matplotlib code that plots the C-alpha trace (Angstrom):
import matplotlib.pyplot as plt

x = [0.0, 1.2, 0.2, 0.4, -0.1, -0.7, -0.3, -0.2, 3.2, 3.0, 3.6, 0.1, 0.5, 3.8, 2.5, -0.5, 1.7, 3.9, 0.9, -0.1, 3.5, 3.3, -0.1, 0.9, 4.3, 4.0, 3.4, 5.6, 5.8, 4.7, 5.2, 4.6, 3.9, 4.2, 1.6, -0.9, -4.5, -3.7, -1.4, -2.9, -4.9, -1.8, 0.3, -2.4, -2.8, 1.0, 1.2, -2.0, 0.0, 1.4, -1.9, -2.6, 0.4, -1.2, -3.9, -4.9, -4.4, -4.7, -5.2, -4.5, -5.0, -6.0, -9.1, -10.2, -12.7, -15.5, -13.4, -10.6, -12.7, -13.6, -9.9, -9.3, -12.7, -11.6, -11.9, -9.1, -8.9, -9.4, -9.7, -9.0, -9.3, -10.4, -11.3, -14.9, -15.2, -14.2, -16.7, -19.4, -18.5, -18.7, -21.6, -19.6, -17.6, -19.2, -16.4, -13.7, -14.1, -14.5, -13.4, -13.9, -14.8, -14.2, -11.7, -8.4, -6.0, -5.7, -3.4, -6.0, -8.7, -6.4, -5.8, -9.5, -10.3, -7.6, -7.5, -8.5, -5.5, -3.0, -0.6, 1.8, 4.7, 4.9, 7.4, 5.1, 2.1, 4.0, 5.0, 1.4, 0.2, 2.6, 1.6, -2.1, -1.4, 0.3, -2.3, -5.2, -3.5, -3.5, 0.0, 0.6, 4.4, 7.0, 7.6, 4.9, 6.5, 10.0, 8.8, 7.3, 10.5, 12.4, 9.9, 10.2, 14.0, 14.0, 14.3, 11.9, 10.9, 10.1, 7.6, 10.0, 12.8, 10.6, 9.4, 13.0, 14.0, 11.1, 10.3, 10.6, 8.6, 9.6, 13.2, 15.9, 16.8, 20.1, 22.5, 21.4, 17.7, 18.6, 20.3, 17.2, 15.0, 17.1, 17.1, 13.4, 12.7, 15.1, 13.3, 10.0, 11.2, 12.4, 9.1, 7.0, 9.2, 8.8, 5.1, 2.4, -0.6, -4.2, -7.3, -10.9, -14.0, -15.9, -19.4, -18.7, -15.3, -12.1, -9.6, -5.9, -4.5, -1.0, 1.2, 3.6, 5.0, 6.8, 5.6, 2.0, 0.7, 3.3, 2.7, -1.0, -0.7, 1.7, -0.6, -3.8, -2.2, -0.6, -3.8, -6.3, -8.1, -10.4, -9.3, -5.9, -5.6, -2.3, -2.1, 0.7, 0.9, 3.4, 1.2, -2.0, -3.3, -5.2, -4.9, -7.4, -6.6, -8.7, -7.8, -7.6, -10.7, -12.7, -15.6, -15.7, -15.4, -12.8, -13.4, -16.7, -14.9, -12.3, -15.1, -17.3, -14.6, -11.8, -13.4, -11.4, -11.9, -10.0, -10.7, -12.6, -9.4, -7.2, -8.3, -7.4, -8.2, -7.2, -7.0, -10.4, -12.2, -14.7, -12.0, -10.4, -13.7, -14.2, -10.7, -11.1, -12.7, -9.5, -7.3, -3.5, -2.1]
y = [0.0, 3.5, 6.4, 10.2, 12.5, 16.3, 17.6, 20.9, 22.5, 22.4, 19.9, 18.3, 18.0, 16.3, 14.0, 13.1, 12.2, 10.1, 8.2, 7.2, 6.2, 3.9, 2.6, 2.0, 0.5, -2.0, 0.6, 0.3, 4.1, 6.7, 10.4, 13.3, 16.8, 19.6, 22.3, 24.8, 25.8, 28.7, 26.7, 23.3, 23.8, 24.8, 22.0, 19.4, 20.6, 20.6, 16.9, 15.7, 14.0, 11.6, 10.9, 7.8, 6.2, 6.3, 4.1, 6.5, 10.3, 11.8, 15.4, 15.9, 18.7, 21.3, 23.4, 24.1, 26.7, 26.0, 27.7, 25.2, 22.0, 21.6, 21.4, 18.4, 16.7, 13.7, 9.9, 8.3, 11.4, 10.9, 14.1, 13.9, 17.0, 18.1, 21.8, 22.8, 25.3, 22.6, 20.2, 22.7, 22.3, 18.5, 18.6, 20.5, 17.3, 15.0, 12.5, 12.4, 10.3, 12.8, 12.0, 15.4, 15.5, 18.4, 17.6, 18.3, 17.5, 15.6, 13.1, 12.3, 11.9, 9.6, 7.4, 7.2, 6.4, 3.7, 2.4, -1.2, -1.6, 0.9, -0.6, 1.8, 1.4, 3.3, 5.8, 6.4, 6.9, 9.4, 11.4, 11.5, 12.5, 15.4, 16.6, 16.4, 18.4, 21.1, 21.4, 21.4, 24.1, 21.8, 21.5, 19.1, 19.6, 21.3, 18.4, 19.6, 23.0, 21.5, 19.4, 22.4, 24.3, 21.6, 21.5, 25.3, 25.2, 23.1, 24.6, 23.2, 20.5, 20.6, 17.8, 15.4, 16.3, 15.9, 12.5, 11.3, 12.5, 10.9, 7.9, 5.6, 7.8, 10.0, 9.8, 11.8, 15.0, 15.4, 18.2, 20.1, 19.8, 20.9, 24.0, 24.7, 24.4, 26.8, 29.3, 29.0, 29.7, 32.7, 34.2, 33.5, 35.2, 38.3, 38.6, 38.3, 40.8, 43.4, 42.7, 45.3, 43.8, 44.8, 43.6, 43.6, 41.4, 39.6, 39.0, 37.7, 36.3, 37.9, 38.5, 39.4, 40.5, 41.3, 41.6, 38.8, 37.1, 34.2, 31.3, 32.3, 29.4, 30.0, 33.7, 33.3, 30.6, 32.7, 35.7, 33.7, 31.9, 35.0, 37.1, 34.3, 35.1, 32.8, 34.0, 35.0, 37.0, 37.4, 39.8, 39.4, 42.8, 41.7, 39.0, 40.8, 37.7, 37.3, 34.1, 33.1, 30.7, 29.6, 28.8, 25.1, 25.4, 27.5, 26.2, 29.0, 28.0, 30.3, 29.1, 31.0, 34.2, 33.7, 33.1, 36.0, 38.6, 37.7, 35.6, 32.7, 29.4, 26.6, 24.3, 25.0, 25.7, 27.4, 29.4, 32.4, 34.6, 37.8, 41.3, 42.9, 46.2, 44.3, 43.0, 46.4, 48.0, 45.4, 45.8, 49.6, 48.9, 47.0, 48.9, 48.7, 47.2]
z = [0.0, -0.9, 1.4, 0.8, 3.8, 3.7, 7.3, 9.1, 9.9, 13.6, 16.5, 16.2, 12.5, 12.9, 15.6, 13.4, 10.5, 12.8, 14.1, 10.6, 9.8, 12.8, 11.8, 8.1, 9.0, 6.2, 3.6, 0.5, 0.0, 2.6, 1.6, 3.9, 2.7, 5.2, 4.4, 5.8, 5.3, 2.9, 0.7, 0.7, -2.5, -4.4, -2.8, -3.7, -7.3, -7.9, -6.8, -8.6, -11.3, -8.6, -6.9, -9.0, -7.3, -3.9, -2.5, 0.2, 0.5, 4.0, 5.0, 8.7, 11.2, 8.7, 9.4, 5.8, 4.5, 2.1, -0.7, -0.3, 0.2, -3.6, -4.5, -2.3, -2.2, -4.3, -4.2, -2.0, 0.1, 3.9, 5.9, 9.7, 11.8, 15.2, 14.7, 15.5, 12.6, 10.1, 11.6, 10.7, 7.0, 6.8, 4.4, 1.8, 1.2, -1.5, -2.4, 0.3, 3.4, 6.3, 9.8, 11.5, 15.2, 17.6, 20.3, 22.0, 19.1, 15.8, 17.5, 20.0, 17.3, 15.3, 18.4, 18.9, 15.3, 15.0, 18.6, 17.6, 15.3, 16.6, 19.1, 20.7, 23.0, 26.3, 24.8, 21.8, 24.1, 26.1, 23.0, 21.8, 25.2, 25.3, 21.8, 22.8, 25.9, 24.0, 21.3, 23.8, 25.9, 28.9, 30.3, 33.2, 33.0, 30.8, 28.4, 25.9, 25.9, 25.4, 22.4, 20.8, 21.3, 19.6, 16.7, 16.2, 16.2, 13.0, 9.5, 7.0, 6.5, 10.2, 10.2, 8.5, 11.0, 14.0, 12.8, 12.2, 15.6, 17.5, 15.3, 18.3, 20.7, 23.5, 24.7, 26.4, 24.7, 22.8, 23.6, 20.5, 21.6, 25.2, 23.8, 21.6, 24.6, 26.6, 23.7, 23.4, 27.0, 27.0, 24.1, 25.8, 29.1, 27.2, 25.3, 28.5, 30.3, 27.6, 26.9, 27.2, 29.1, 28.9, 30.8, 30.0, 29.7, 27.0, 28.3, 31.8, 31.1, 32.4, 29.6, 29.4, 26.1, 24.8, 21.7, 20.7, 17.7, 19.3, 21.5, 21.4, 23.5, 26.2, 26.4, 26.7, 29.3, 31.4, 31.6, 32.1, 35.1, 36.6, 36.3, 36.9, 33.6, 31.7, 28.2, 26.9, 23.7, 21.8, 18.9, 16.3, 14.7, 12.1, 10.7, 11.7, 13.4, 16.7, 18.8, 21.5, 24.4, 27.3, 30.9, 31.8, 34.1, 31.7, 29.7, 27.1, 23.5, 22.0, 18.5, 18.6, 19.6, 16.8, 14.3, 15.5, 16.0, 13.6, 10.8, 12.0, 13.9, 15.7, 18.6, 21.8, 23.7, 21.1, 18.1, 15.9, 13.1, 11.4, 12.9, 12.1, 12.9, 14.9, 17.2, 17.4, 18.5, 21.2, 22.7, 23.0, 26.4, 27.5, 29.9, 30.1, 33.3]

ax = plt.figure().add_subplot(projection="3d")
ax.plot(x, y, z, "-o")
ax.set_aspect("equal")
plt.show()
């Protein structure tokens, strides 16, 4: 069997592709393409001439819009994703097999879907648990943060390098990886130290907001915890992107906020969208700390 995988260029996307590599360990040919929502259609089209070679074509951890869906809605395509906004578009698919279910991460969903035939070692289970923790913004220790730091230190193809490094599951870090982790946390500390912080409310939820262009999850988590907020907002002025994160104990669905305020989406715990006038109007009520 020959397998082609298009996966998101982040830690969850890498973990999702790695899970399928473990699952299809007998595959004759398994090719992984690192991509993103905005470039999937062009990536898919550029490789269409090779698609006949593959028995199954997977699209993982990509929250697609109704404009992109027609480009990839083909026979042999299997779409696996956990984003709530993508789930709302399931009916737009006519030909592909759609396995979309809102949840904590794509790795968690794949484990659920393939649990009867997916046998993992303890080190593999640990790695997937850490990736799920990072993507769901639910950190029990620093290992998920360290793994993401390692992933971000790679040059492209990041997914391919991560899979090669952790093909056997979680393990002790190399000296290079330890240095990458230290550099990551130093940059994070500097960014937090120099951040402007704002406080406000969205409905009855306490919100903290700041500007950052690096380690968005970690920045949001830090300020949410320190100020005991329910929602953290991080604005990347360079990319004109807004990211929403919720506190571990909060029940708010931040994907709704991203969709309503920023024409975006995501999962219940982590979402984002573009910087809009509607978002700007809302945050005028926020006060600098």
